[in-house]
KOLNU-145504 format. One line per 8 residues: number of its first residue (from 1); their letters; for each residue x, y, z of N, C-alpha, C, O. Coordinates in Angstrom, 3 decimals, padded with zeros to 6 digits, always signed. Layout:
NUM	A	X Y Z X Y Z X Y Z X Y Z; ...
END
This chain:
1	MATWVPCA	-045.398 +030.459 +036.183 -045.662 +029.375 +035.270 -047.044 +029.531 +034.797 -047.913 +029.781 +035.632; -047.344 +029.415 +033.572 -048.743 +029.463 +033.089 -049.352 +028.065 +033.469 -048.603 +027.108 +033.668; -050.723 +027.955 +033.567 -051.441 +026.804 +034.091 -051.240 +025.703 +032.886 -051.521 +025.930 +031.709; -050.745 +024.568 +033.353 -050.573 +023.524 +032.361 -051.322 +022.264 +032.673 -051.094 +021.779 +033.781; -052.155 +021.663 +031.913 -052.955 +020.620 +032.191 -052.410 +019.410 +031.491 -052.197 +019.446 +030.280; -052.175 +018.337 +032.215 -051.580 +017.090 +031.573 -052.485 +016.276 +031.009 -053.017 +015.375 +031.658; -052.779 +016.530 +029.634 -053.775 +015.757 +028.953 -053.358 +015.554 +027.467 -052.429 +016.219 +027.009; -054.006 +014.675 +026.731 -053.656 +014.476 +025.325 -053.862 +015.775 +024.658 -054.859 +016.462 +024.884
9	GATLHMPS	-052.862 +016.142 +023.779 -052.923 +017.481 +023.085 -052.209 +018.587 +023.708 -051.883 +019.555 +023.021; -051.917 +018.524 +025.048 -051.118 +019.411 +025.669 -049.659 +019.435 +025.061 -049.188 +018.411 +024.565; -048.951 +020.621 +025.108 -047.662 +020.638 +024.649 -046.595 +021.250 +025.672 -046.948 +021.996 +026.584; -045.432 +020.928 +025.482 -044.340 +021.358 +026.420 -043.263 +021.775 +025.530 -043.114 +021.181 +024.462; -042.433 +022.822 +025.892 -041.171 +022.984 +025.287 -040.101 +022.414 +026.156 -039.935 +022.826 +027.304; -039.365 +021.462 +025.621 -038.490 +020.640 +026.424 -037.074 +020.634 +025.644 -036.962 +020.618 +024.418; -035.940 +020.650 +026.642 -034.684 +020.595 +025.847 -034.502 +019.315 +025.025 -034.778 +018.165 +025.366; -033.977 +019.755 +023.864 -033.814 +018.690 +022.892 -033.046 +019.098 +021.733 -033.220 +020.239 +021.305
17	GPSSGSGK	-032.145 +018.251 +021.114 -031.585 +018.668 +019.836 -030.514 +019.669 +020.054 -029.968 +019.890 +021.135; -030.259 +020.268 +018.892 -029.209 +021.536 +018.968 -029.676 +022.664 +020.002 -030.849 +022.892 +020.297; -028.710 +023.236 +020.431 -029.011 +024.216 +021.563 -029.140 +025.691 +020.889 -029.143 +026.703 +021.590; -029.231 +025.724 +019.678 -029.414 +027.094 +019.025 -030.882 +027.654 +019.554 -031.836 +026.929 +019.835; -030.861 +028.927 +019.619 -032.125 +029.507 +020.087 -032.292 +029.118 +021.597 -031.356 +029.235 +022.389; -033.447 +028.682 +021.933 -033.869 +028.380 +023.382 -033.227 +027.035 +023.728 -033.002 +026.734 +024.900; -032.951 +026.278 +022.768 -032.596 +024.880 +023.120 -033.733 +023.954 +023.419 -033.563 +022.756 +023.643; -034.932 +024.566 +023.415 -036.084 +023.800 +023.737 -036.934 +023.574 +022.506 -036.995 +024.505 +021.702
25	HLFIVLND	-037.595 +022.466 +022.256 -038.362 +022.095 +021.265 -039.853 +021.675 +021.666 -040.110 +021.294 +022.807; -040.737 +021.759 +020.745 -042.031 +021.428 +021.197 -042.337 +020.010 +021.086 -042.086 +019.359 +020.071; -042.924 +019.494 +022.218 -043.288 +018.071 +022.420 -044.853 +018.009 +022.561 -045.460 +018.896 +023.161; -045.433 +017.025 +022.038 -046.948 +016.880 +022.208 -047.107 +015.788 +022.992 -046.449 +014.763 +022.812; -048.102 +015.939 +024.040 -048.551 +014.823 +024.882 -049.551 +013.946 +024.104 -050.414 +014.534 +023.453; -049.526 +012.688 +024.103 -050.250 +011.858 +023.338 -051.468 +011.191 +024.057 -052.424 +010.738 +023.428; -051.362 +011.163 +025.468 -052.515 +010.651 +026.173 -052.625 +011.317 +027.467 -051.701 +012.016 +027.882; -053.841 +011.119 +028.213 -054.142 +011.604 +029.351 -053.295 +010.675 +030.301 -053.093 +009.515 +029.940
33	PKLFTNYG	-052.801 +011.119 +031.473 -052.103 +010.293 +032.320 -052.733 +008.941 +032.719 -053.893 +008.875 +033.126; -052.023 +007.992 +032.603 -052.377 +006.672 +033.039 -051.381 +005.722 +033.410 -050.192 +006.027 +033.308; -051.735 +004.603 +033.829 -050.811 +003.478 +034.154 -050.565 +002.625 +033.032 -051.548 +002.164 +032.453; -049.339 +002.319 +032.600 -049.098 +001.464 +031.529 -048.320 +000.309 +032.023 -047.384 +000.476 +032.805; -048.725 -001.021 +031.534 -047.936 -002.136 +031.824 -046.528 -001.979 +031.335 -046.236 -001.528 +030.228; -045.627 -002.410 +032.304 -044.209 -002.355 +032.044 -043.548 -001.050 +032.323 -042.340 -000.892 +032.145; -044.388 -000.058 +032.786 -043.893 +001.243 +033.090 -044.046 +001.672 +034.670 -043.948 +002.835 +035.063; -044.287 +000.604 +035.456 -044.273 +000.860 +036.838 -045.718 +001.210 +037.413 -046.734 +000.997 +036.751
41	SALCIAFV	-045.737 +001.728 +038.610 -046.988 +001.968 +039.200 -047.235 +003.515 +039.300 -048.024 +003.944 +040.142; -046.566 +004.354 +038.448 -046.914 +005.633 +038.411 -047.526 +006.110 +037.132 -047.224 +005.599 +036.053; -048.388 +007.094 +037.249 -049.073 +007.702 +036.231 -047.969 +008.265 +035.115 -047.025 +008.998 +035.409; -048.258 +007.801 +033.841 -047.308 +008.215 +032.755 -047.942 +008.955 +031.550 -049.130 +008.834 +031.248; -047.088 +009.701 +030.914 -047.641 +010.239 +029.711 -046.485 +010.149 +028.642 -045.301 +010.346 +028.916; -046.955 +009.836 +027.419 -046.051 +009.703 +026.207 -046.040 +010.977 +025.454 -047.019 +011.721 +025.396; -044.821 +011.223 +024.837 -044.593 +012.360 +024.073 -044.086 +012.063 +022.764 -043.528 +010.986 +022.549; -044.252 +013.024 +021.779 -043.657 +012.946 +020.397 -043.077 +014.427 +020.234 -043.684 +015.384 +020.714
49	SLSSVPAQ	-042.055 +014.553 +019.641 -041.331 +015.833 +019.264 -041.524 +016.029 +017.854 -041.869 +015.161 +017.053; -041.252 +017.351 +017.588 -041.464 +017.823 +016.158 -040.020 +018.186 +015.677 -039.121 +018.444 +016.479; -039.857 +018.192 +014.376 -038.534 +018.527 +013.760 -038.909 +019.176 +012.306 -039.854 +018.835 +011.594; -037.969 +020.166 +012.044 -038.263 +020.812 +010.822 -038.113 +019.855 +009.666 -037.289 +018.942 +009.729; -038.882 +020.036 +008.611 -038.795 +019.313 +007.416 -037.463 +019.696 +006.780 -037.212 +020.875 +006.529; -036.570 +018.667 +006.506 -035.260 +019.044 +006.004 -035.327 +019.462 +004.484 -036.330 +019.372 +003.776; -034.190 +019.895 +004.133 -034.090 +020.256 +002.541 -034.400 +019.108 +001.589 -034.227 +017.931 +001.905; -034.820 +019.469 +000.525 -035.154 +018.402 -000.597 -034.182 +017.487 -000.714 -033.033 +017.928 -000.729
57	GVHFDETC	-034.356 +016.198 -000.811 -033.501 +015.165 -001.075 -032.998 +014.506 +000.219 -032.256 +013.525 +000.158; -033.389 +015.025 +001.369 -032.990 +014.398 +002.693 -034.048 +013.658 +003.221 -035.131 +014.206 +003.423; -033.848 +012.375 +003.493 -034.846 +011.349 +003.929 -035.356 +011.737 +005.341 -034.524 +012.128 +006.161; -036.539 +011.663 +005.649 -037.237 +011.817 +006.865 -038.562 +011.113 +006.922 -039.112 +010.687 +005.906; -039.080 +010.996 +008.164 -040.460 +010.374 +008.332 -041.602 +011.272 +007.835 -041.931 +012.257 +008.497; -042.228 +010.946 +006.658 -043.287 +011.693 +006.088 -044.628 +011.371 +006.504 -045.598 +011.914 +005.976; -044.745 +010.427 +007.519 -046.095 +010.007 +008.070 -047.045 +011.057 +008.428 -048.215 +011.070 +008.045; -046.405 +012.094 +009.311 -047.285 +013.235 +009.581 -046.605 +014.501 +009.622 -045.817 +014.725 +010.541
65	ILRAGCHP	-046.836 +015.391 +008.682 -046.276 +016.701 +008.441 -047.308 +017.768 +008.956 -048.462 +017.783 +008.528; -046.893 +018.567 +009.796 -047.699 +019.674 +010.283 -047.279 +020.939 +009.565 -046.111 +021.325 +009.610; -048.195 +021.565 +008.923 -047.989 +022.786 +008.130 -047.900 +024.072 +009.059 -048.568 +024.218 +010.082; -046.997 +024.964 +008.566 -046.790 +026.269 +009.276 -048.212 +026.754 +009.651 -049.171 +026.626 +008.890; -048.277 +027.326 +010.891 -049.503 +027.992 +011.387 -050.534 +027.003 +011.972 -051.557 +027.465 +012.478; -050.334 +025.705 +011.934 -051.393 +024.783 +012.648 -051.244 +024.912 +014.120 -052.163 +024.469 +014.809; -050.238 +025.446 +014.689 -050.122 +025.706 +016.066 -049.161 +026.984 +016.340 -048.308 +027.228 +015.487; -049.239 +027.676 +017.299 -048.551 +028.906 +017.488 -046.961 +028.765 +017.506 -046.227 +029.728 +017.283
73	SVRHDTYV	-046.510 +027.531 +017.780 -045.128 +027.293 +017.734 -044.616 +026.628 +016.406 -043.404 +026.481 +016.247; -045.447 +026.255 +015.522 -045.141 +025.688 +014.200 -045.096 +026.884 +013.194 -046.073 +027.421 +012.672; -043.723 +027.212 +013.013 -043.684 +028.414 +012.212 -043.330 +028.081 +010.716 -043.471 +028.910 +009.817; -042.874 +026.846 +010.524 -042.696 +026.278 +009.220 -042.955 +024.792 +009.095 -043.009 +024.120 +010.125; -043.106 +024.278 +008.007 -043.452 +022.953 +007.838 -042.575 +021.980 +008.721 -041.349 +022.069 +008.653; -043.140 +021.106 +009.499 -042.542 +020.367 +010.555 -043.183 +018.851 +010.507 -044.361 +018.589 +010.259; -042.249 +018.021 +010.769 -042.792 +016.568 +010.870 -042.623 +016.013 +012.206 -041.726 +016.403 +012.954; -043.566 +015.001 +012.563 -043.530 +014.393 +013.879 -042.432 +013.267 +013.814 -042.451 +012.340 +013.005
81	YYRGTRME	-041.464 +013.478 +014.788 -040.366 +012.617 +015.009 -040.809 +011.367 +015.822 -040.595 +011.322 +017.033; -041.442 +010.324 +015.143 -042.066 +009.218 +015.880 -040.886 +008.408 +016.465 -041.039 +007.836 +017.544; -039.713 +008.336 +015.793 -038.653 +007.536 +016.333 -038.244 +007.908 +017.713 -037.786 +007.043 +018.461; -038.380 +009.137 +018.095 -038.090 +009.596 +019.410 -039.251 +009.629 +020.433 -039.176 +010.256 +021.489; -040.332 +008.909 +020.046 -041.443 +008.776 +021.150 -040.846 +008.485 +022.524 -039.862 +007.753 +022.639; -041.411 +009.027 +023.502 -040.860 +008.606 +024.876 -041.978 +008.757 +025.880 -043.011 +009.399 +025.683; -041.655 +008.085 +026.996 -042.554 +007.960 +028.023 -042.009 +008.525 +029.304 -040.855 +008.227 +029.613; -042.777 +009.375 +030.145 -042.267 +009.928 +031.242 -043.362 +009.824 +032.252 -044.557 +009.841 +031.959
89	QLRDVLKR	-042.817 +009.700 +033.622 -043.804 +009.696 +034.693 -044.310 +011.108 +034.960 -043.574 +012.094 +034.943; -045.620 +011.136 +035.210 -046.167 +012.446 +035.414 -045.663 +013.268 +036.402 -045.511 +014.473 +036.197; -045.360 +012.686 +037.562 -044.676 +013.431 +038.651 -043.420 +014.129 +038.168 -043.166 +015.295 +038.468; -042.639 +013.364 +037.404 -041.274 +013.924 +036.908 -041.477 +015.087 +035.955 -040.675 +016.019 +035.909; -042.593 +015.017 +035.174 -042.920 +016.079 +034.225 -043.296 +017.340 +035.009 -042.854 +018.440 +034.676; -044.149 +017.164 +036.097 -044.617 +018.248 +036.935 -043.355 +018.901 +037.594 -043.254 +020.127 +037.649; -042.480 +018.138 +038.047 -041.330 +018.692 +038.794 -040.425 +019.490 +037.758 -039.974 +020.594 +038.064; -040.185 +018.933 +036.583 -039.582 +019.800 +035.631 -040.221 +021.119 +035.208 -039.546 +022.106 +034.917
97	LDDSFYTP	-041.460 +021.092 +035.188 -042.332 +022.255 +034.925 -042.067 +023.275 +036.141 -041.806 +024.463 +035.948; -042.155 +022.736 +037.307 -042.007 +023.619 +038.606 -040.515 +024.253 +038.518 -040.317 +025.418 +038.863; -039.570 +023.488 +038.077 -038.214 +023.921 +037.990 -037.932 +024.720 +036.689 -036.791 +025.107 +036.437; -038.913 +024.946 +035.922 -038.790 +025.683 +034.626 -037.820 +025.013 +033.710 -037.252 +025.682 +032.847; -037.600 +023.768 +033.841 -036.748 +023.003 +032.948 -037.568 +022.861 +031.720 -037.045 +023.091 +030.629; -038.924 +022.468 +031.817 -040.007 +022.415 +030.776 -040.825 +023.593 +030.950 -041.088 +024.062 +032.057; -041.241 +024.085 +029.811 -042.269 +025.263 +029.815 -043.457 +024.839 +028.968 -043.379 +024.150 +027.951; -044.632 +025.361 +029.537 -045.823 +025.028 +028.924 -045.989 +025.653 +027.478 -045.430 +026.706 +027.171
105	GEPLETHV	-046.740 +024.985 +026.669 -047.088 +025.505 +025.353 -048.532 +025.444 +025.156 -049.239 +024.809 +025.939; -049.030 +026.097 +024.108 -050.423 +026.021 +023.780 -050.858 +024.622 +023.399 -050.103 +023.863 +022.790; -052.056 +024.300 +023.756 -052.617 +022.806 +023.329 -052.860 +022.720 +021.795 -053.099 +023.709 +021.102; -052.789 +021.630 +021.395 -052.990 +021.314 +019.923 -054.580 +021.378 +019.721 -055.359 +021.062 +020.620; -054.970 +021.802 +018.499 -056.313 +021.675 +018.143 -056.667 +020.213 +018.056 -055.756 +019.432 +017.780; -057.818 +019.777 +018.248 -058.334 +018.444 +018.337 -057.966 +017.645 +016.921 -057.455 +016.525 +016.924; -058.256 +018.282 +015.876 -057.952 +017.626 +014.634 -056.509 +017.418 +014.312 -056.204 +016.486 +013.568; -055.600 +018.202 +014.808 -054.238 +018.021 +014.722 -053.797 +016.901 +015.532 -053.065 +016.056 +015.017
113	LIEVKAGL	-054.209 +016.786 +016.903 -053.958 +015.739 +017.785 -054.412 +014.359 +017.186 -053.715 +013.357 +017.344; -055.509 +014.336 +016.545 -056.034 +013.007 +015.922 -054.943 +012.616 +014.897 -054.450 +011.488 +014.930; -054.541 +013.599 +013.933 -053.650 +013.199 +012.910 -052.274 +012.769 +013.588 -051.666 +011.818 +013.097; -051.796 +013.387 +014.622 -050.426 +012.973 +015.164 -050.611 +011.602 +015.775 -049.783 +010.714 +015.571; -051.762 +011.405 +016.575 -051.938 +010.097 +017.121 -052.072 +008.946 +016.051 -051.480 +007.878 +016.200; -052.882 +009.215 +014.962 -052.920 +008.232 +013.932 -051.578 +007.833 +013.357 -051.278 +006.658 +013.146; -050.791 +008.850 +013.115 -049.331 +008.668 +012.650 -048.520 +007.841 +013.568 -047.593 +007.165 +013.123; -048.801 +007.855 +014.759 -048.057 +006.943 +015.608 -048.054 +005.469 +015.151 -047.032 +004.788 +015.068
121	LKSPFTKR	-049.253 +005.063 +014.874 -049.515 +003.581 +014.386 -049.042 +003.357 +013.020 -048.640 +002.238 +012.701; -049.057 +004.366 +012.151 -048.665 +004.238 +010.842 -047.271 +004.334 +010.533 -046.792 +003.723 +009.577; -046.574 +005.087 +011.306 -045.138 +005.398 +010.995 -044.192 +004.107 +011.103 -044.301 +003.377 +012.088; -043.433 +003.875 +010.276 -042.445 +002.698 +010.265 -041.440 +002.963 +011.287 -040.713 +002.050 +011.678; -041.342 +004.203 +011.769 -040.253 +004.566 +012.694 -040.620 +004.382 +014.231 -039.789 +004.399 +015.139; -041.922 +004.211 +014.377 -042.441 +004.108 +015.729 -042.125 +002.811 +016.255 -042.434 +001.791 +015.638; -041.425 +002.782 +017.544 -041.020 +001.561 +018.170 -042.289 +000.717 +018.524 -043.342 +001.257 +018.862; -042.139 -000.574 +018.432 -043.213 -001.517 +018.681 -043.988 -001.363 +019.924 -045.210 -001.496 +019.986
129	EFKQLGI	-043.171 -001.059 +020.962 -043.716 -000.850 +022.398 -044.571 +000.373 +022.450 -045.439 +000.481 +023.315; -044.360 +001.284 +021.566 -045.397 +002.378 +021.617 -046.604 +002.112 +020.800 -047.681 +002.612 +021.126; -046.481 +001.324 +019.719 -047.672 +000.943 +018.875 -048.559 +000.157 +019.714 -049.774 +000.212 +019.522; -048.032 -000.608 +020.676 -048.961 -001.673 +021.403 -049.639 -001.054 +022.609 -050.492 -001.727 +023.188; -049.343 +000.173 +023.049 -049.832 +000.857 +024.190 -051.290 +001.212 +024.166 -051.883 +001.404 +025.227; -051.907 +001.310 +022.988 -053.399 +001.701 +022.874 -053.526 +003.291 +023.180 -054.539 +003.798 +023.663; -052.532 +003.893 +022.881 -052.739 +005.402 +023.048 -053.705 +006.038 +022.147 -053.920 +007.247 +022.226
END
């Protein structure tokens, strides 16, 4: 396993959505590990996933669109799927990495992370609980 550092901007390939190809999709870590009220006494990290921009005429969250080439795993225009924002305990993430259930990806460039995090607050699809975390 490549060295993976759990911090804001890190990425993981995690099982999600259709199982075509590897069945793993790119997820972006939004914060350095920390304790969050209402999430217990373990360090946690929040993730957002990416999804392909659909064909013209199909509604999707246009808050944050990442252009092809902005990251090695973004090969075509992709949007951040804020509706699916999720929180995981750091120890569980590290275990899934050790088990190769998750695989490390290349970190995001800082300017892309800033755009993704800003979109978390702007998106009408982000659940209120995630907007209130101060990520």
